[in-house]
N, C-alpha and C positions, 0 to 999 in steps of 0.2 A: 518163355517170354510172354509178356502181356503189355497192353497199353493201359494208361490211366483211365479209370472208369468214365471220367468226364469227356475224354477224347473219344472213347468208344461210343458213348451216348450221342456224341455230336456227329457220328457217322464215319469216323476213322476206323479202318480195319487193319489187320496184321497178318502177314504171311512170314513164317520163320523157317529158315533153312539151316541145316548143319554146315554145309559147304556150298558156295556158289562161285562162279567166276567173278562177278561184280554185282553188287546189289543195284547199282544204277542200271546196268544192262538188263537185269531181271525185271526191274520196274518198267523200263521202256518196252521190253518184250511183252509184258502183260498189257501195256497200253495198246500195242498193235493187235493183241488178241481180243480186244474189246473191254478190258478192265475199265471201270468207270471212275475209280478213286473216290475219295482220297485213301491211299493205301500205303502202309508202311511195309517195306520189305527188309527183313533183318537176317543176318547170317552170322554163324559162329566163326566162320573163316572164309576168306576170299582167296581164290587162286589167281585172279587176274584183276586185282584192285588197281585203281588208277587215280591219279591226282590231276591237277591242272596241267595243261599242255602235254598230256599224254604220259606224264611221269608215273612210274610205278609207285603204288601205295602198298607197302609191306603190310600184310594182313594176317598175322599169326593169331592163333586162338587166344582168347582172354580179353580181347578188346571189343568195343561196340562198333559194328559195321551196319549201317542202316540207311535206307533211302525212302524218302516220302514222295509218292507219285501224286501229282496234282494236275488237274485239267483246267486250262484257261484261267490260271490264277490271277492274271493281269494282262494288259496289253503286252504284246511281245517285247516291246522296247523297255518295259519295266520289269520283265521277268528276272534279269540279272540282279535286281535288288534283293532277291530271295537269299543271296549270300549273306547279306547283312541281317536279314530276319533270322536265318538259321544260326548265324554266329551269336546273336543275342540269346537265342533259345538254348544253345549249348552252354553259353556262359551262365545263364540262369540255372540250368539243370545242375551244373557242377557246383555252383554256389550252394544250391539246396542240398545236394548229397554229400558234399565235402567242404563244409564251411571253413575248415582250417586252411584251405587253399586260396581263400578270397583275396588276400592282400597281394598275392603273386600273380593273379589272373589278369589277362589283358587281351584285347582284340587287335589283330594285325591286319592291315589292309592287304588284299581285299577279303580274305576268306579263312583266316587262321585264328585259333584260340591258343594263347601262350600261357605258360606258367614259368615264372622266373626266367623270362626271355627265351624259353625253349618251347618248341611246338608240341602242344598237347592234343590238339584236334584240328581237323581240316574239313573243308566243305567243297563239294564240286557240284555245280549246277549244269545239267545237260538237258536238252529239249529237242523235240521233233514234232512234226505234225502227225496225228493219229486220228483217224475217223473224222477229219475236218476240224479237229481241235488241237490246241497247243498242249502237248503232254510234257510236263516238266518233272524231272527226277532231281530231288534235292538230296545229294549224297552226303552223308556225315560219317566221319570216322573219329572215334575218341579212343585215345590210348589209355586204357584202364589199368592194365597190369604189365605191359611191355611196350617197347618202342624200338625202332631201327637204330642200330649202332652207328651206321653211316647214312647221312642224309645231307641234302643241300643246305638245310637249315637245322641247327641243333634241335634234337627232340627229347621229350621226356614222357612220363606216364604218371597217372594219378598215384599209383603205389609208390613210385620213386619219390614223388612229391610229399609223401607222408600220410596218405589216406587210403582206405580200402573201399573201393566201389566196384561192384560187379556190373557187367553189361545188363544182366537181368534186373538189377535194381535201378540202373540209370535210365533204361528205356521208358518206363512209365512216367517218370518225372520229365524226361525230354519230350515225350508226346504231349504232355499237358502244357509245357512251356512253349512248344512250337505252336500249338493251337492258339494260345493267348497272343503270341507275337504275330501270327497270321491275322488274327482279328485286329490287332493294333495297326498293322500294315494296310489292311483293307484294300487289297488289290492295287496297291501303289498310292492310293489317296492319302494314306497316313505315313508316307515315307519321311516326311519332315520330322515326325516324332521318333521314328526308327533311327534316323540319322543322328538326332540329338542324343538318344540313348547310346548309340554305338560310339559316338565321339567321346562320351563320358567314360567309356571303358577302353578307349583306344590307347595304344602304346605309341610313343614317339611324337605325339601331337605337339607342334611348336618347335620340335627339335630337328637336328640335322639328320638327314637320311640319304641313302643311296637307292635309287630306283634302277633296277637292272632290266634293261630292254634287250631285245635281240640285237646283238652286235655292239651295244654301247651301254654305258652307265650314266645316269644323271645324278648330280649332287645338288642338294638344296635343302629347304626346310618344309616340313609337313604342315601346311596351313589349314587343312580340313578337307571336307568333301563338298562337291557341288550338288546341285539338285538331283542329279542322276546317280550319285554315289561315286563319281570319279574323284581320284585323288588330286588335290591342289598342291602343287609344288612350287615354292618360291625359289628360283634359281639363285646361284651365287652372284649372278649379274643383276638380281633384283626383279627379273621378269617372272610373272606368274604363268605356270604351265598347267594344263589339264592332262592328267595321265589316265588313260582308259584301261590299260592293262600293263602289268609289270610285277616284278618281285622287289620287295623292300628289304634292304640290308644297310647297315646293321640297325638294331632297334634298341632304343633306351626304354626302360619300362618303369614309368612312375606308378605308384600304387593307385589303381583305379577304384572308383566308388562302385558299390554294388548297385546294379540297375536290374532288379528282379521283378518279373510280373507276378511272383508268388506273394509279395508283401510290399512294405513301404520301400521307397527308393532313396530316400535322403540319407546322408551320412549321420545326421542327428538321430534319425529313428533307429539306425543300426546301433549307435552308441548307447541309446537308451535301453537296448536289449542286451548290451554287453558284447556286441559283435564288432564294434569299431575300436580304433586305437584310443 
């Protein structure tokens, strides 16, 4: 495993394990032990991987399991925006390494990357105070060669989608994309641009969705994101609601444009290179 040379030159470092319980847990343990970051923690397999709300993240060998440890990346109230930053970085990296998947890729609020309406990657942001600073672990799991057969949301992997990408080849590209997206975000000051790019890749925007909350479901239309990244839901009664947390079902997936920090972002520029329809 290695990082992109530009990321390494910028001070990002890497610790790679064969097996860990959780890369996020390893990253936060390192923070408590005095690690200064930014640090990538990567594993070939997790025995206690987890997703949002304590859900199990099945972590068989052959996929990418990585966490990026950051210290004081933004004011605490803006740290959750890192889910959108990381989502775009994963999207960028997959487009770069598996261009044939581009038309089926989309981002699902708040922290998933989909292909053909199935979950291809997930992101988990966890944080705690360490040494008087906010330590944030940006956990990323990308299904490269396998995926769980049973999941709350249908899953897939890059190989099933028709491309061959190893974790070893994906990590350098991801580390570069993440560095670029973090620069764009600029500690939250650039979230408006992150939000615009994220919405350009979003699935279900403008369409009817169900938001699953503890004990109840909300039906409405996905109108966008507010300034903090919360989902804006127009209810069937016409009232606009702000959703701070929840699971979105079902999802319609319009073909998203490529928004990559590695090159031009417009559909016209992609068509000029023979990558668009």
